[in-house]
Each structure stands twice: as structure tokens, then as C-alpha cells.
N, C-alpha and C positions, 0 to 999 in steps of 0.2 A: 269244955265246950269250945267249938272249933267253929266258926262263922268265914264264908265266903261270899263276897256279892257276885252277883250274875249279871252283867249290865247290858243296855240294848243294844244290839247290835244296828249299825246305821251301814246300807251301802250308800252312799253318797254317789257313785257311779256304777253301773252294772252292765257291761257289755257281753251277750252271748254271741261266743267266736264260731262254735262249732258244734257238732255231737259226734262222742265216739262211737263204735258199734255196739259197744254193749248198752247205748241208751241213754249214757251219761253226758251232759251237757257242759261241754268248754265255757269258763268266763274267764272276763278279766273284770276287776272290781276294787275301789279303793275304800275300804273298810275300816269305819270308826267306833268307838264306844261311846256311850251317853252317859252322862252322870246319873241318871234314874233307871232302875233296874229291878231283878228279883234279887232273894236273899236266901242263904242255905244255912243250916245249921245243923251241925254233926257230934255225936255223943257216941261213947261209949256202950255195948250193949250185949247180949247174949246173941242177939237174932239182927238180921236187917231188915229193915222196916221204914217206910217212909209215912210222913204226913203232909198236909198240904195245908195252910193256912192264907192267912191276908185278902184283901179286900177283891183280889179276883180270881180266887180261888177255886169257884162255882166252876163244874165242867174239868177240871184238870185230873187224870186219871191218876190214881194212887198206887196201879198194880206193875207188874213186870212191863205192860207198856210203856211206861214213864222211863222216858230217857234216862233219868237219875239214877232208876236201878241197875238198867242196864249198863251203866258207865261203872257200876259197882260190882258188878258180875265179872268185869275185866280183870279184878284184881283176882279172882281163881275162886271167891266165894267162900273162904275158909274162914273170914272173922265177920264179927254181929255190930251194927250200928243204927243208931236213932237218927234218921236224917229228918228235918223240918222243912217243907220249901216254903217260902212266907211269897207270894205269888202277887206282884204289882203290874206285871205287863199282860197286855190282852193276848189272845190267844190266836194264832194263824196271824199274824200281824205284820210278817214283814222284818221282824225285829228280833230275829235268832233266835227267840226267850229259851225254846226247849234247848238248843243246842248251848247258848249259855248257862242252862242249867244245868246240862249234863258234862259241861267242862269245867263247874266250879265243883262238880262234885268227885271228879277227876284229883283237882287240887285238894279240897278238903279233904278228901279220903286217905289219900297218899301222907297228908301231915297227921291226921289221925292213926294211920296206921303202920307210920314207918316207913311208907314205900315208896317208890320209885311212881310217875306214872307210867300207863302202859307206852308202849311203843306205837308208833306212828300208826304201823299197817292195822294194829287192833285198834285204833281209835277211830281210821276211818270207815271202821264197821258199824259204829253209831251217827254216821252222816260227812257232809262233805265240810259242814261250817263249824264241827269241834275242835281242828286245831287252830283257825284264826280265833275261836274263842277262848284258848288257853291262857293268851295277852291281851290286856287292856289298852293297848299301845294302838296306834293308826298303821296297816297294815294295807300290802297292795297282794291282791289276791289273784292267782290264776290257774289254770288247767280246772280241775274237779274242784277246788278247795283247798288242792294238797301242796299246791307250788306259792309260797308266802314271800315277801322281802318287806322292807324297813321303805319307806316313802321318804321324801328330802319332809325336812321340818315344816307343820302346819301352823298358818298363824294363830291365836286364839280364836277361839268359834264358839258360839253359842248358835242351838237351835230350839225351836218351837215343834215337837212333835204331835201329829192328830191324826187320830184315829177315828173313824165315824161307828167303829164296835159292832163290824162287820168282819167275819172272819172269812177270809180265800184261801182256798186249800190250793196250795204251790203245785200239785200233778199238773190240774187244767189249765193254768195260767200258761206254763210250759209248752203244754199242748196245742197251745191257742197260737204259742208264734206264728206268724207268718214267713218270718226268715230266720233259718239258724246259723248261718253264717253271715256276721255283721262283722263291721272295722271295728279295730280294737282299738284300746284306748288310746290318744296323744301320748307321747312322752311327758310326764309330769314336767309343769315351768311356772315355778310362782316363787316370788318374793312376799308378799304381805298377803293381808286379806283381797284386795282388790283385785292383785293379779291370780290368788287363788279361785276366785269366785269367778273371774273370765276364764281360766284353766275347765275350772268345773262346768262353766255353761255351754262349753262347747263337745262335752260328753254327752252319755244318756242315760237312761235304765231301758232296756231292752224290752222287760217284763211290765211296762208300764201302760202299753196298749191292749195287750189283752187280758190284764188285769182290769182294768178300767171296762173293757167288754163286759168282766162278769158280774163287777162291783159299779155302778156308775158312781156313787158316792166318793167313790175316791176324785174323780173330779170336781166334784162339790169343797172337798177339802183342799186341794190346789187351788180351785179359785178361791176361797175363803186365804189361803195365806197369801197370794199376790196382790188381795185386795188391802192386807196390811202393809204393802210394800217391802216386804222382806228384799233379802239381797239375791236369794234363788229358792225355791221349793221345787222339790221331787217326789215322788214316790220310793220307800226303801225297801229291797228284795224284791219279793212277789206281792208286797201290800198285805194290806190295806193300807198302813200308816204310812204318812208324809212328812215330811219335813220344812221347816222354814228359816234358813240360816241369815245371822245377824251377828253385829260383832260384839255385843256387851250383853253382860247377863240381865240389864236394866232394862233393856230393849225386847228381850225374848220374856221377861215375866211381865212386860205392861202389853204385849202380843197376846200371849195366853191365857190372863185375864179378862180379854177382849171377849177372846175366841171361847172361853169356856162361857162365859157371861150370854152372849150372842148364840152359842149352841150348847145348850146344856147337855145334852144326850151324847155328845160327843167325850173322849177321852184325849185330853189336853193337859201338854208339861209342858215347862220352861227348863231345859237344863244345858248344862255347860258340856262342850264336846272335850272326853278325856283324851290328853297330849302330853 
């Protein structure tokens, strides 16, 4: 039995800097991964099959439309595997759950079958976030998600993740952008937690305004985080999950406990940022 973690992907900043003629949006983003996420397991079998378990399994497809099986088909479809997805992340949440699952499938099946992972061109057919999700390290992402580089070392970070249990489809969020060409990220410039928060506060998530127009509950989540005096609160990806950054795990745990108590219908998690 082989297991692979599929941690939540968090866009600490996400700037939309243009759009290609083929419709793909050009992005710049500082991407990190959380200590919470889905988990996949792989075992040998005569055929390829996927089962979905876990607290948030309801509504997750287990057929060919699932990115996990699409990832498996990149290997040529000549071998079998029994794959189990243990689902812990909410769906359509701005946490890259599907892409993280697909990337974990590529890593796990390569180990199970003794193959290399497919090439970049093949992997990009699964989606622009697949490449960044292959690693759990912080990364600067540009282009359509195909240009990756290492940022300067990040200070220790912890986060409180909050989702109002509202699914936000990515397509309408991008369609709602008022401006497709926006200023890029400013050059990374930090030495410690305070200077990192200072740099990050000067960046944006350009998808937040159109996402909030579709799901006003995002504003409720951000307001709740700001009331807890986090160092910075922002929406991740195309929403609806929001994050609040703090310096220590004990701070994150206390804030998460209070938010879960006052908003029992929300999905709330305290987590470290993998670094």
C-alpha cells in the first residue's frame, strides 16, 4: 500500500496580469501548502478503480471525470490500481483540492508502477495547477501556472482556514473580472514574519472582488478573521476559502476554536504552512 498526501494549496497573493488569445489567464501568485488536505492510497489491482471516502466525500465523482483517473490515464492505461481518495477538503473552495489530488495520483502511481511521472506537456492537459501541486514547497507561479520558481525562504507561518461551505465555480469568477491586465507582484522583499506580512499586505488577490459578488459569505469570513486580529486575512484562489495568517500554532488553534464555536456551520481548520 502506497499513500500520498494532497495538501491544500493556498494562494497567499494572486495577480491576474493578462489573458492569452486562447483564453487562458496569465497569473502571478505566491503559492504555499497547508498541513491539512486530502489523502490518497494506492494498491495493485487488475483494473483501475477509484473509491472516495472521508468526511467530505459526498458529491465527489468517482468516474472518468475525476482528475485522479485522468491523471492515471496519462501513464498509458496498461496497468491496474485500486485508488482510495480520503476527502477532507471542501469542494470548489479555492484550495486546489482537485489539482492536489491529481498531482498526488501522479506521484503515487509512479511509485506503484515504477514509472517516471509524465512530461510537463501531458500534465498541463490536466490543468494549470497540476505542476505547482507536484511539490509541497512554497513556489512563485507565473504564466498559466507553468512557470515556477523558488521564493526567498519564508518565515514560520500558521494559518486559520475558513470556508462558509459555499462552492464558487472558477469560470464565473474569472468572467467577472473588471480588468484582465493588472499590476504584477512586487519583487519579494522580506527577512522575518513582520516584513513578510508587510510585503504580502501590498499584494492582492484580483479574484476576490468578483468572487465576493457571487458569494457574499466570503466577506463574512474575512470580517470574522479580521475581528480575531490576525496579521493578514485574504481569500485564496477563486474562493470561497479565506485564510488568516498568524505567527504561531497556538494562536491559530485558539482562533480556529473560537470561530468554530461562533460559526458552527463553517469549515474551519488551524494549520501550519509547509515550508
